[in-house]
Structures are given as structure tokens and as C-alpha cells.
C-alpha positions as CSV (number, residue, x, y, z in Angstrom):
1,M,-6.6,-12.2,-30.7
2,A,-7.9,-10.2,-27.8
3,L,-7.0,-6.5,-27.5
4,S,-5.0,-5.5,-24.5
5,Q,-4.9,-2.2,-22.7
6,P,-1.8,-0.2,-23.6
7,A,0.8,0.3,-20.9
8,T,0.8,3.7,-19.3
9,F,3.6,5.1,-17.1
10,N,3.7,7.9,-14.6
11,E,0.0,8.6,-14.9
12,E,-1.5,10.7,-12.2
13,W,-3.7,8.7,-9.9
14,S,-7.0,10.4,-8.8
15,D,-7.9,10.5,-5.1
16,E,-10.8,8.1,-5.9
17,R,-8.3,5.6,-7.2
18,V,-5.8,5.9,-4.4
19,F,-8.4,5.9,-1.6
20,A,-10.3,2.9,-3.1
21,Y,-7.6,0.7,-1.6
22,L,-8.9,1.7,1.9
23,T,-12.0,-0.3,1.3
24,Q,-10.4,-3.6,0.1
25,L,-11.5,-6.5,2.1
26,P,-8.9,-9.0,3.3
27,P,-9.0,-12.8,2.9
28,A,-10.7,-14.6,5.8
29,G,-8.5,-14.5,8.9
30,S,-6.1,-11.8,7.6
31,N,-5.6,-8.4,9.3
32,A,-7.6,-5.8,7.3
33,D,-5.1,-3.0,8.0
34,F,-2.1,-5.1,6.9
35,H,-4.0,-6.2,3.8
36,V,-4.6,-2.6,2.7
37,L,-1.0,-1.6,3.4
38,Y,0.4,-4.6,1.5
39,H,-2.0,-4.5,-1.4
40,A,-1.4,-0.7,-1.9
41,F,2.4,-1.2,-1.7
42,K,2.3,-3.8,-4.5
43,H,0.4,-1.5,-6.8
44,M,1.3,2.1,-6.0
45,R,4.3,4.4,-6.4
46,P,5.7,5.9,-3.2
47,N,4.0,9.3,-3.7
48,D,0.6,7.7,-4.1
49,Y,1.3,5.4,-1.1
50,A,2.0,8.6,1.0
51,R,-1.4,10.0,0.0
52,L,-3.0,6.7,1.0
53,L,-1.2,6.6,4.3
54,T,-2.3,10.2,5.2
55,Q,-5.9,9.1,5.0
56,F,-5.2,5.6,6.5
57,V,-3.7,7.3,9.7
58,A,-6.4,9.9,9.8
59,D,-9.0,7.1,9.9
60,G,-7.3,5.7,13.0
61,R,-6.0,2.6,11.3
62,N,-3.0,0.6,12.5
63,I,0.2,1.2,10.5
64,N,1.9,-1.4,12.6
65,A,-0.6,-4.2,11.8
66,T,1.0,-7.6,11.2
67,N,0.5,-10.5,8.8
68,H,0.2,-14.2,9.7
69,E,3.9,-14.4,10.2
70,G,4.0,-11.4,12.6
71,Q,5.6,-9.1,10.1
72,R,4.7,-5.4,9.8
73,I,4.5,-3.8,6.4
74,H,7.9,-2.3,7.1
75,D,9.4,-5.8,7.4
76,V,7.8,-7.0,4.1
77,I,8.9,-3.9,2.1
78,A,12.5,-4.4,3.3
79,E,12.5,-7.7,1.4
80,F,12.1,-5.9,-1.9
81,P,15.4,-4.2,-2.6
82,R,14.3,-2.3,-5.7
83,Q,11.3,-0.7,-4.0
84,R,12.2,-0.5,-0.4
85,D,14.0,2.8,-0.1
86,G,11.2,5.0,-1.4
87,F,8.5,3.2,0.5
88,L,10.4,2.9,3.8
89,E,11.0,6.6,3.6
90,V,7.3,7.2,3.3
91,L,6.5,4.9,6.1
92,A,9.0,6.5,8.4
93,K,7.0,9.8,8.1
94,F,4.0,8.0,9.6
95,S,5.5,5.8,12.2
């Protein structure tokens, strides 16, 4: 039987870990800025997302980037009822 990594909750994310999401490359034909915003949303807590967005905006990246369906990250997050409130509040500070 393979060993698995024990679950950890509420661990503090380092700047290196948070900002590593800024360098993620999108699949071919996808918007790089939307890809970063979406991928970070799926893996981060709202406070870490806010840290990422601070650097994202400072780098001049597009917080209103869209996916193939023309949705902004705001629209996609709104589809996730359990997570949307915290993340949409964070996004509102940067929009």
C-alpha cells in the first residue's frame, strides 16, 4: 500500500507558494490571465487569493480576462455557492 500525505488544514502559505501560480502556463489557446485566476481560485483560500491578486494587478495583468465562453473569473466564481462570497469580496477590492 502506498503512503499518502497527511491532510493539513489552515496551514500558512508562503509567498513563494502563492506567487508560483503567477507563472502557470495555460493550455494552448487559453487566456493566460484567466488561467492563473481560475487555477488559483480552485486551490487557494480567499486570503491567499487576495495576496496573489495584489501581485497580479501590480504586474499589469488583466483581472477581467475571459475564458473560451466569454466568462470573467467573477462569473465563474459566482457558480460556486459555497466559495463565492469570500472570493467575490476579494475580487471586488481589485475591480
